[in-house]
N, CA, C and O atoms as a Tripos MOL2 file, in Angstrom:
@<TRIPOS>MOLECULE
protein
  240   239    60     0     0
PROTEIN
NO_CHARGES

@<TRIPOS>ATOM
      1 N         128.3130   93.5070   62.3390 N.3       1 MET1
      2 CA        129.0160   93.9650   63.5180 C.3       1 MET1
      3 C         128.0450   94.5410   64.5440 C.2       1 MET1
      4 O         128.1910   94.2940   65.7410 O.2       1 MET1
      5 N         127.0610   95.3020   64.0880 N.am      2 GLU2
      6 CA        126.1120   95.8940   65.0230 C.3       2 GLU2
      7 C         125.2060   94.8430   65.6440 C.2       2 GLU2
      8 O         124.7960   94.9830   66.7960 O.2       2 GLU2
      9 N         124.8890   93.7970   64.8970 N.am      3 SER3
     10 CA        124.0150   92.7630   65.4500 C.3       3 SER3
     11 C         124.7180   92.0040   66.5730 C.2       3 SER3
     12 O         124.0810   91.6140   67.5510 O.2       3 SER3
     13 N         126.0230   91.7930   66.4390 N.am      4 LEU4
     14 CA        126.7770   91.1370   67.5040 C.3       4 LEU4
     15 C         126.7770   91.9910   68.7650 C.2       4 LEU4
     16 O         126.6430   91.4690   69.8720 O.2       4 LEU4
     17 N         126.9270   93.2990   68.6000 N.am      5 PHE5
     18 CA        126.8960   94.1970   69.7500 C.3       5 PHE5
     19 C         125.5260   94.1700   70.4250 C.2       5 PHE5
     20 O         125.4450   94.1590   71.6530 O.2       5 PHE5
     21 N         124.4570   94.1590   69.6430 N.am      6 LEU6
     22 CA        123.1110   94.1090   70.2150 C.3       6 LEU6
     23 C         122.8690   92.8050   70.9630 C.2       6 LEU6
     24 O         122.2420   92.8020   72.0220 O.2       6 LEU6
     25 N         123.3600   91.7040   70.4210 N.am      7 ILE7
     26 CA        123.2300   90.4130   71.1100 C.3       7 ILE7
     27 C         123.9880   90.4500   72.4280 C.2       7 ILE7
     28 O         123.5080   89.9370   73.4380 O.2       7 ILE7
     29 N         125.1700   91.0550   72.4210 N.am      8 THR8
     30 CA        125.9700   91.1760   73.6390 C.3       8 THR8
     31 C         125.2530   92.0140   74.6880 C.2       8 THR8
     32 O         125.2640   91.6710   75.8710 O.2       8 THR8
     33 N         124.6330   93.1040   74.2680 N.am      9 VAL9
     34 CA        123.8990   93.9600   75.2020 C.3       9 VAL9
     35 C         122.7030   93.2080   75.7780 C.2       9 VAL9
     36 O         122.4090   93.3290   76.9670 O.2       9 VAL9
     37 N         122.0170   92.4370   74.9490 N.am     10 VAL10
     38 CA        120.8810   91.6400   75.4290 C.3      10 VAL10
     39 C         121.3490   90.6030   76.4410 C.2      10 VAL10
     40 O         120.6940   90.4040   77.4650 O.2      10 VAL10
     41 N         122.4710   89.9400   76.1720 N.am     11 ILE11
     42 CA        123.0220   88.9580   77.1140 C.3      11 ILE11
     43 C         123.3560   89.6280   78.4420 C.2      11 ILE11
     44 O         123.0490   89.0910   79.5070 O.2      11 ILE11
     45 N         123.9800   90.7940   78.3800 N.am     12 PHE12
     46 CA        124.3390   91.5090   79.6040 C.3      12 PHE12
     47 C         123.1010   91.8610   80.4250 C.2      12 PHE12
     48 O         123.0590   91.6080   81.6290 O.2      12 PHE12
     49 N         122.0950   92.4420   79.7770 N.am     13 PHE13
     50 CA        120.9030   92.8510   80.5190 C.3      13 PHE13
     51 C         120.0780   91.6620   80.9950 C.2      13 PHE13
     52 O         119.3600   91.7710   81.9890 O.2      13 PHE13
     53 N         120.1690   90.5330   80.3060 N.am     14 LEU14
     54 CA        119.5160   89.3190   80.7870 C.3      14 LEU14
     55 C         120.1420   88.8730   82.1110 C.2      14 LEU14
     56 O         119.4300   88.4930   83.0400 O.2      14 LEU14
     57 N         121.4700   88.9190   82.1930 N.am     15 GLY15
     58 CA        122.1510   88.5920   83.4420 C.3      15 GLY15
     59 C         121.8050   89.5590   84.5500 C.2      15 GLY15
     60 O         121.5910   89.1470   85.6900 O.2      15 GLY15
     61 N         121.7460   90.8510   84.2290 N.am     16 VAL16
     62 CA        121.3660   91.8560   85.2260 C.3      16 VAL16
     63 C         119.9340   91.6170   85.6960 C.2      16 VAL16
     64 O         119.6320   91.7870   86.8780 O.2      16 VAL16
     65 N         119.0530   91.2240   84.7780 N.am     17 PHE17
     66 CA        117.6700   90.9220   85.1390 C.3      17 PHE17
     67 C         117.6040   89.7610   86.1290 C.2      17 PHE17
     68 O         116.8620   89.8270   87.1090 O.2      17 PHE17
     69 N         118.3770   88.6910   85.8820 N.am     18 PHE18
     70 CA        118.3760   87.5480   86.7980 C.3      18 PHE18
     71 C         118.9030   87.9390   88.1740 C.2      18 PHE18
     72 O         118.3650   87.4960   89.1890 O.2      18 PHE18
     73 N         119.9400   88.7580   88.2220 N.am     19 ILE19
     74 CA        120.4800   89.2060   89.5060 C.3      19 ILE19
     75 C         119.4600   90.0730   90.2380 C.2      19 ILE19
     76 O         119.2670   89.9220   91.4450 O.2      19 ILE19
     77 N         118.8130   90.9710   89.5190 N.am     20 GLY20
     78 CA        117.7850   91.8180   90.1340 C.3      20 GLY20
     79 C         116.5930   91.0200   90.6170 C.2      20 GLY20
     80 O         116.0380   91.3000   91.6800 O.2      20 GLY20
     81 N         116.1960   90.0220   89.8370 N.am     21 LEU21
     82 CA        115.0830   89.1670   90.2370 C.3      21 LEU21
     83 C         115.4200   88.3910   91.5060 C.2      21 LEU21
     84 O         114.5720   88.2430   92.3860 O.2      21 LEU21
     85 N         116.6430   87.8980   91.6050 N.am     22 SER22
     86 CA        117.0280   87.1750   92.8180 C.3      22 SER22
     87 C         117.0560   88.1120   94.0230 C.2      22 SER22
     88 O         116.6960   87.7060   95.1280 O.2      22 SER22
     89 N         117.4780   89.3560   93.8250 N.am     23 GLY23
     90 CA        117.4540   90.3290   94.9200 C.3      23 GLY23
     91 C         116.0410   90.6460   95.3670 C.2      23 GLY23
     92 O         115.7770   90.7780   96.5620 O.2      23 GLY23
     93 N         115.1320   90.7680   94.4100 N.am     24 GLY24
     94 CA        113.7310   91.0170   94.7500 C.3      24 GLY24
     95 C         113.1110   89.8580   95.5040 C.2      24 GLY24
     96 O         112.3760   90.0590   96.4710 O.2      24 GLY24
     97 N         113.4070   88.6390   95.0610 N.am     25 ILE25
     98 CA        112.8880   87.4550   95.7500 C.3      25 ILE25
     99 C         113.4810   87.3660   97.1470 C.2      25 ILE25
    100 O         112.7830   87.0040   98.0940 O.2      25 ILE25
    101 N         114.7740   87.6950   97.2880 N.am     26 PHE26
    102 CA        115.4150   87.6870   98.6010 C.3      26 PHE26
    103 C         114.7000   88.6430   99.5540 C.2      26 PHE26
    104 O         114.3860   88.2760  100.6860 O.2      26 PHE26
    105 N         114.4460   89.8680   99.0930 N.am     27 ARG27
    106 CA        113.7760   90.8540   99.9530 C.3      27 ARG27
    107 C         112.3460   90.4360  100.2740 C.2      27 ARG27
    108 O         111.8860   90.6210  101.4010 O.2      27 ARG27
    109 N         111.6410   89.8770   99.2980 N.am     28 TRP28
    110 CA        110.2670   89.4400   99.5200 C.3      28 TRP28
    111 C         110.2130   88.3300  100.5690 C.2      28 TRP28
    112 O         109.3520   88.3420  101.4480 O.2      28 TRP28
    113 N         111.1440   87.3650  100.4720 N.am     29 ARG29
    114 CA        111.1640   86.2690  101.4380 C.3      29 ARG29
    115 C         111.5460   86.7830  102.8280 C.2      29 ARG29
    116 O         110.9980   86.3200  103.8280 O.2      29 ARG29
    117 N         112.4740   87.7290  102.9000 N.am     30 ALA30
    118 CA        112.8590   88.2940  104.1930 C.3      30 ALA30
    119 C         111.7080   89.0860  104.8000 C.2      30 ALA30
    120 O         111.5040   89.0560  106.0130 O.2      30 ALA30
    121 N         110.9630   89.7890  103.9690 N.am     31 LEU31
    122 CA        109.8290   90.5740  104.4420 C.3      31 LEU31
    123 C         108.7190   89.6810  104.9920 C.2      31 LEU31
    124 O         108.0040   90.0650  105.9180 O.2      31 LEU31
    125 N         108.5840   88.4950  104.4190 N.am     32 ASN32
    126 CA        107.5490   87.5580  104.8570 C.3      32 ASN32
    127 C         108.0330   86.5840  105.9250 C.2      32 ASN32
    128 O         107.3820   85.5700  106.1760 O.2      32 ASN32
    129 N         109.1620   86.8780  106.5530 N.am     33 ASN33
    130 CA        109.7380   86.0690  107.6340 C.3      33 ASN33
    131 C         109.9910   84.6240  107.2220 C.2      33 ASN33
    132 O         109.7690   83.6980  108.0020 O.2      33 ASN33
    133 N         110.4540   84.4420  105.9980 N.am     34 LYS34
    134 CA        110.8920   83.1230  105.5410 C.3      34 LYS34
    135 C         112.4110   83.1550  105.4480 C.2      34 LYS34
    136 O         113.0230   84.2210  105.5120 O.2      34 LYS34
    137 N         113.0100   81.9930  105.2980 N.am     35 LYS35
    138 CA        114.4610   81.9530  105.1270 C.3      35 LYS35
    139 C         114.8010   82.5730  103.7760 C.2      35 LYS35
    140 O         114.4270   82.0550  102.7240 O.2      35 LYS35
    141 N         115.5100   83.6840  103.8310 N.am     36 ALA36
    142 CA        115.7000   84.4980  102.6280 C.3      36 ALA36
    143 C         116.5740   83.8160  101.5770 C.2      36 ALA36
    144 O         116.3710   84.0330  100.3820 O.2      36 ALA36
    145 N         117.5400   82.9970  101.9950 N.am     37 TRP37
    146 CA        118.4560   82.4000  101.0260 C.3      37 TRP37
    147 C         117.9160   81.1260  100.4060 C.2      37 TRP37
    148 O         118.5480   80.5650   99.5110 O.2      37 TRP37
    149 N         116.7680   80.6570  100.8550 N.am     38 GLU38
    150 CA        116.1890   79.4630  100.2470 C.3      38 GLU38
    151 C         115.3140   79.8740   99.0730 C.2      38 GLU38
    152 O         115.2250   81.0590   98.7510 O.2      38 GLU38
    153 N         114.6850   78.9330   98.4500 N.am     39 GLY39
    154 CA        113.8660   79.2520   97.2870 C.3      39 GLY39
    155 C         114.7300   79.3580   96.0420 C.2      39 GLY39
    156 O         115.6870   78.6010   95.8760 O.2      39 GLY39
    157 N         114.3950   80.2930   95.1730 N.am     40 SER40
    158 CA        115.1010   80.4050   93.8910 C.3      40 SER40
    159 C         116.1590   81.5030   93.8820 C.2      40 SER40
    160 O         116.6070   81.9150   92.8120 O.2      40 SER40
    161 N         116.5630   81.9800   95.0490 N.am     41 VAL41
    162 CA        117.5350   83.0770   95.1090 C.3      41 VAL41
    163 C         118.9050   82.6150   94.6130 C.2      41 VAL41
    164 O         119.4790   83.2390   93.7200 O.2      41 VAL41
    165 N         119.4200   81.5550   95.1680 N.am     42 ILE42
    166 CA        120.7630   81.0870   94.8040 C.3      42 ILE42
    167 C         120.8230   80.5820   93.3610 C.2      42 ILE42
    168 O         121.7750   80.9170   92.6570 O.2      42 ILE42
    169 N         119.8430   79.7840   92.8810 N.am     43 PRO43
    170 CA        119.9160   79.3910   91.4640 C.3      43 PRO43
    171 C         119.8910   80.5710   90.4960 C.2      43 PRO43
    172 O         120.5700   80.5400   89.4710 O.2      43 PRO43
    173 N         119.1180   81.6090   90.8080 N.am     44 LEU44
    174 CA        119.0980   82.7830   89.9330 C.3      44 LEU44
    175 C         120.4400   83.5090   89.9550 C.2      44 LEU44
    176 O         120.8800   84.0310   88.9310 O.2      44 LEU44
    177 N         121.0880   83.5440   91.1110 N.am     45 LEU45
    178 CA        122.4210   84.1500   91.1790 C.3      45 LEU45
    179 C         123.4470   83.3180   90.4170 C.2      45 LEU45
    180 O         124.3230   83.8610   89.7440 O.2      45 LEU45
    181 N         123.3310   81.9890   90.5300 N.am     46 ILE46
    182 CA        124.2660   81.1060   89.8300 C.3      46 ILE46
    183 C         124.1380   81.2810   88.3170 C.2      46 ILE46
    184 O         125.1260   81.1580   87.5930 O.2      46 ILE46
    185 N         122.9410   81.5630   87.8450 N.am     47 VAL47
    186 CA        122.7300   81.7910   86.4140 C.3      47 VAL47
    187 C         123.0630   83.2350   86.0390 C.2      47 VAL47
    188 O         123.6810   83.4710   85.0010 O.2      47 VAL47
    189 N         122.6670   84.1990   86.8590 N.am     48 GLY48
    190 CA        122.7850   85.6080   86.5070 C.3      48 GLY48
    191 C         124.1970   86.1490   86.5020 C.2      48 GLY48
    192 O         124.5590   86.9190   85.6130 O.2      48 GLY48
    193 N         124.9970   85.7640   87.4710 N.am     49 VAL49
    194 CA        126.3590   86.3120   87.5660 C.3      49 VAL49
    195 C         127.2240   85.8910   86.3710 C.2      49 VAL49
    196 O         127.8670   86.7500   85.7680 O.2      49 VAL49
    197 N         127.2630   84.5970   86.0040 N.am     50 PRO50
    198 CA        128.0790   84.2510   84.8250 C.3      50 PRO50
    199 C         127.5810   84.8800   83.5250 C.2      50 PRO50
    200 O         128.3840   85.2700   82.6780 O.2      50 PRO50
    201 N         126.2580   84.9790   83.3640 N.am     51 ILE51
    202 CA        125.7330   85.5980   82.1450 C.3      51 ILE51
    203 C         126.1470   87.0650   82.0830 C.2      51 ILE51
    204 O         126.5020   87.5620   81.0150 O.2      51 ILE51
    205 N         126.1070   87.7590   83.2150 N.am     52 THR52
    206 CA        126.5260   89.1590   83.2440 C.3      52 THR52
    207 C         128.0140   89.2900   82.9370 C.2      52 THR52
    208 O         128.4150   90.1810   82.1890 O.2      52 THR52
    209 N         128.8230   88.4230   83.5010 N.am     53 ILE53
    210 CA        130.2690   88.4670   83.2500 C.3      53 ILE53
    211 C         130.5640   88.1740   81.7840 C.2      53 ILE53
    212 O         131.4160   88.8280   81.1840 O.2      53 ILE53
    213 N         129.8700   87.2000   81.2020 N.am     54 ILE54
    214 CA        130.0530   86.8910   79.7820 C.3      54 ILE54
    215 C         129.6570   88.0940   78.9310 C.2      54 ILE54
    216 O         130.3400   88.4300   77.9640 O.2      54 ILE54
    217 N         128.5550   88.7380   79.2930 N.am     55 GLY55
    218 CA        128.1380   89.9330   78.5630 C.3      55 GLY55
    219 C         129.1670   91.0460   78.6440 C.2      55 GLY55
    220 O         129.4130   91.7390   77.6560 O.2      55 GLY55
    221 N         129.7700   91.2240   79.8120 N.am     56 LEU56
    222 CA        130.8110   92.2490   79.9620 C.3      56 LEU56
    223 C         132.0500   91.9130   79.1400 C.2      56 LEU56
    224 O         132.6560   92.7940   78.5290 O.2      56 LEU56
    225 N         132.4190   90.6450   79.1280 N.am     57 ILE57
    226 CA        133.5990   90.2320   78.3600 C.3      57 ILE57
    227 C         133.3610   90.4280   76.8670 C.2      57 ILE57
    228 O         134.2500   90.8800   76.1470 O.2      57 ILE57
    229 N         132.1630   90.0880   76.4060 N.am     58 LEU58
    230 CA        131.8730   90.2230   74.9800 C.3      58 LEU58
    231 C         131.7700   91.6800   74.5410 C.2      58 LEU58
    232 O         131.9980   91.9880   73.3710 O.2      58 LEU58
    233 N         131.4300   92.5790   75.4620 N.am     59 CYS59
    234 CA        131.3180   94.0040   75.1120 C.3      59 CYS59
    235 C         132.6730   94.6400   74.8460 C.2      59 CYS59
    236 O         132.7650   95.6320   74.1220 O.2      59 CYS59
    237 N         133.7170   94.0790   75.4240 N.am     60 THR60
    238 CA        135.0380   94.7000   75.2560 C.3      60 THR60
    239 C         135.7260   94.2480   74.0010 C.2      60 THR60
    240 O         136.8440   94.6810   73.7200 O.2      60 THR60
@<TRIPOS>BOND
     1     1     2 1
     2     2     3 1
     3     3     4 2
     4     3     5 am
     5     5     6 1
     6     6     7 1
     7     7     8 2
     8     7     9 am
     9     9    10 1
    10    10    11 1
    11    11    12 2
    12    11    13 am
    13    13    14 1
    14    14    15 1
    15    15    16 2
    16    15    17 am
    17    17    18 1
    18    18    19 1
    19    19    20 2
    20    19    21 am
    21    21    22 1
    22    22    23 1
    23    23    24 2
    24    23    25 am
    25    25    26 1
    26    26    27 1
    27    27    28 2
    28    27    29 am
    29    29    30 1
    30    30    31 1
    31    31    32 2
    32    31    33 am
    33    33    34 1
    34    34    35 1
    35    35    36 2
    36    35    37 am
    37    37    38 1
    38    38    39 1
    39    39    40 2
    40    39    41 am
    41    41    42 1
    42    42    43 1
    43    43    44 2
    44    43    45 am
    45    45    46 1
    46    46    47 1
    47    47    48 2
    48    47    49 am
    49    49    50 1
    50    50    51 1
    51    51    52 2
    52    51    53 am
    53    53    54 1
    54    54    55 1
    55    55    56 2
    56    55    57 am
    57    57    58 1
    58    58    59 1
    59    59    60 2
    60    59    61 am
    61    61    62 1
    62    62    63 1
    63    63    64 2
    64    63    65 am
    65    65    66 1
    66    66    67 1
    67    67    68 2
    68    67    69 am
    69    69    70 1
    70    70    71 1
    71    71    72 2
    72    71    73 am
    73    73    74 1
    74    74    75 1
    75    75    76 2
    76    75    77 am
    77    77    78 1
    78    78    79 1
    79    79    80 2
    80    79    81 am
    81    81    82 1
    82    82    83 1
    83    83    84 2
    84    83    85 am
    85    85    86 1
    86    86    87 1
    87    87    88 2
    88    87    89 am
    89    89    90 1
    90    90    91 1
    91    91    92 2
    92    91    93 am
    93    93    94 1
    94    94    95 1
    95    95    96 2
    96    95    97 am
    97    97    98 1
    98    98    99 1
    99    99   100 2
   100    99   101 am
   101   101   102 1
   102   102   103 1
   103   103   104 2
   104   103   105 am
   105   105   106 1
   106   106   107 1
   107   107   108 2
   108   107   109 am
   109   109   110 1
   110   110   111 1
   111   111   112 2
   112   111   113 am
   113   113   114 1
   114   114   115 1
   115   115   116 2
   116   115   117 am
   117   117   118 1
   118   118   119 1
   119   119   120 2
   120   119   121 am
   121   121   122 1
   122   122   123 1
   123   123   124 2
   124   123   125 am
   125   125   126 1
   126   126   127 1
   127   127   128 2
   128   127   129 am
   129   129   130 1
   130   130   131 1
   131   131   132 2
   132   131   133 am
   133   133   134 1
   134   134   135 1
   135   135   136 2
   136   135   137 am
   137   137   138 1
   138   138   139 1
   139   139   140 2
   140   139   141 am
   141   141   142 1
   142   142   143 1
   143   143   144 2
   144   143   145 am
   145   145   146 1
   146   146   147 1
   147   147   148 2
   148   147   149 am
   149   149   150 1
   150   150   151 1
   151   151   152 2
   152   151   153 am
   153   153   154 1
   154   154   155 1
   155   155   156 2
   156   155   157 am
   157   157   158 1
   158   158   159 1
   159   159   160 2
   160   159   161 am
   161   161   162 1
   162   162   163 1
   163   163   164 2
   164   163   165 am
   165   165   166 1
   166   166   167 1
   167   167   168 2
   168   167   169 am
   169   169   170 1
   170   170   171 1
   171   171   172 2
   172   171   173 am
   173   173   174 1
   174   174   175 1
   175   175   176 2
   176   175   177 am
   177   177   178 1
   178   178   179 1
   179   179   180 2
   180   179   181 am
   181   181   182 1
   182   182   183 1
   183   183   184 2
   184   183   185 am
   185   185   186 1
   186   186   187 1
   187   187   188 2
   188   187   189 am
   189   189   190 1
   190   190   191 1
   191   191   192 2
   192   191   193 am
   193   193   194 1
   194   194   195 1
   195   195   196 2
   196   195   197 am
   197   197   198 1
   198   198   199 1
   199   199   200 2
   200   199   201 am
   201   201   202 1
   202   202   203 1
   203   203   204 2
   204   203   205 am
   205   205   206 1
   206   206   207 1
   207   207   208 2
   208   207   209 am
   209   209   210 1
   210   210   211 1
   211   211   212 2
   212   211   213 am
   213   213   214 1
   214   214   215 1
   215   215   216 2
   216   215   217 am
   217   217   218 1
   218   218   219 1
   219   219   220 2
   220   219   221 am
   221   221   222 1
   222   222   223 1
   223   223   224 2
   224   223   225 am
   225   225   226 1
   226   226   227 1
   227   227   228 2
   228   227   229 am
   229   229   230 1
   230   230   231 1
   231   231   232 2
   232   231   233 am
   233   233   234 1
   234   234   235 1
   235   235   236 2
   236   235   237 am
   237   237   238 1
   238   238   239 1
   239   239   240 2
@<TRIPOS>SUBSTRUCTURE
     1 MET1         2 RESIDUE 1 A MET
     2 GLU2         6 RESIDUE 1 A GLU
     3 SER3        10 RESIDUE 1 A SER
     4 LEU4        14 RESIDUE 1 A LEU
     5 PHE5        18 RESIDUE 1 A PHE
     6 LEU6        22 RESIDUE 1 A LEU
     7 ILE7        26 RESIDUE 1 A ILE
     8 THR8        30 RESIDUE 1 A THR
     9 VAL9        34 RESIDUE 1 A VAL
    10 VAL10       38 RESIDUE 1 A VAL
    11 ILE11       42 RESIDUE 1 A ILE
    12 PHE12       46 RESIDUE 1 A PHE
    13 PHE13       50 RESIDUE 1 A PHE
    14 LEU14       54 RESIDUE 1 A LEU
    15 GLY15       58 RESIDUE 1 A GLY
    16 VAL16       62 RESIDUE 1 A VAL
    17 PHE17       66 RESIDUE 1 A PHE
    18 PHE18       70 RESIDUE 1 A PHE
    19 ILE19       74 RESIDUE 1 A ILE
    20 GLY20       78 RESIDUE 1 A GLY
    21 LEU21       82 RESIDUE 1 A LEU
    22 SER22       86 RESIDUE 1 A SER
    23 GLY23       90 RESIDUE 1 A GLY
    24 GLY24       94 RESIDUE 1 A GLY
    25 ILE25       98 RESIDUE 1 A ILE
    26 PHE26      102 RESIDUE 1 A PHE
    27 ARG27      106 RESIDUE 1 A ARG
    28 TRP28      110 RESIDUE 1 A TRP
    29 ARG29      114 RESIDUE 1 A ARG
    30 ALA30      118 RESIDUE 1 A ALA
    31 LEU31      122 RESIDUE 1 A LEU
    32 ASN32      126 RESIDUE 1 A ASN
    33 ASN33      130 RESIDUE 1 A ASN
    34 LYS34      134 RESIDUE 1 A LYS
    35 LYS35      138 RESIDUE 1 A LYS
    36 ALA36      142 RESIDUE 1 A ALA
    37 TRP37      146 RESIDUE 1 A TRP
    38 GLU38      150 RESIDUE 1 A GLU
    39 GLY39      154 RESIDUE 1 A GLY
    40 SER40      158 RESIDUE 1 A SER
    41 VAL41      162 RESIDUE 1 A VAL
    42 ILE42      166 RESIDUE 1 A ILE
    43 PRO43      170 RESIDUE 1 A PRO
    44 LEU44      174 RESIDUE 1 A LEU
    45 LEU45      178 RESIDUE 1 A LEU
    46 ILE46      182 RESIDUE 1 A ILE
    47 VAL47      186 RESIDUE 1 A VAL
    48 GLY48      190 RESIDUE 1 A GLY
    49 VAL49      194 RESIDUE 1 A VAL
    50 PRO50      198 RESIDUE 1 A PRO
    51 ILE51      202 RESIDUE 1 A ILE
    52 THR52      206 RESIDUE 1 A THR
    53 ILE53      210 RESIDUE 1 A ILE
    54 ILE54      214 RESIDUE 1 A ILE
    55 GLY55      218 RESIDUE 1 A GLY
    56 LEU56      222 RESIDUE 1 A LEU
    57 ILE57      226 RESIDUE 1 A ILE
    58 LEU58      230 RESIDUE 1 A LEU
    59 CYS59      234 RESIDUE 1 A CYS
    60 THR60      238 RESIDUE 1 A THR
């Protein structure tokens, strides 16, 4: 039972990491006067948001 909870927490924080990474890349691209929404920002959000939601669902 505890191992399932730990896996769920890891899944949740992995999703949060992807969302944070996309935010950092967004700010870096905006700071360098590039188009902020291009690059790997949207793919990281597409991966990060569902993983975070799955992690939240599994925690309950």
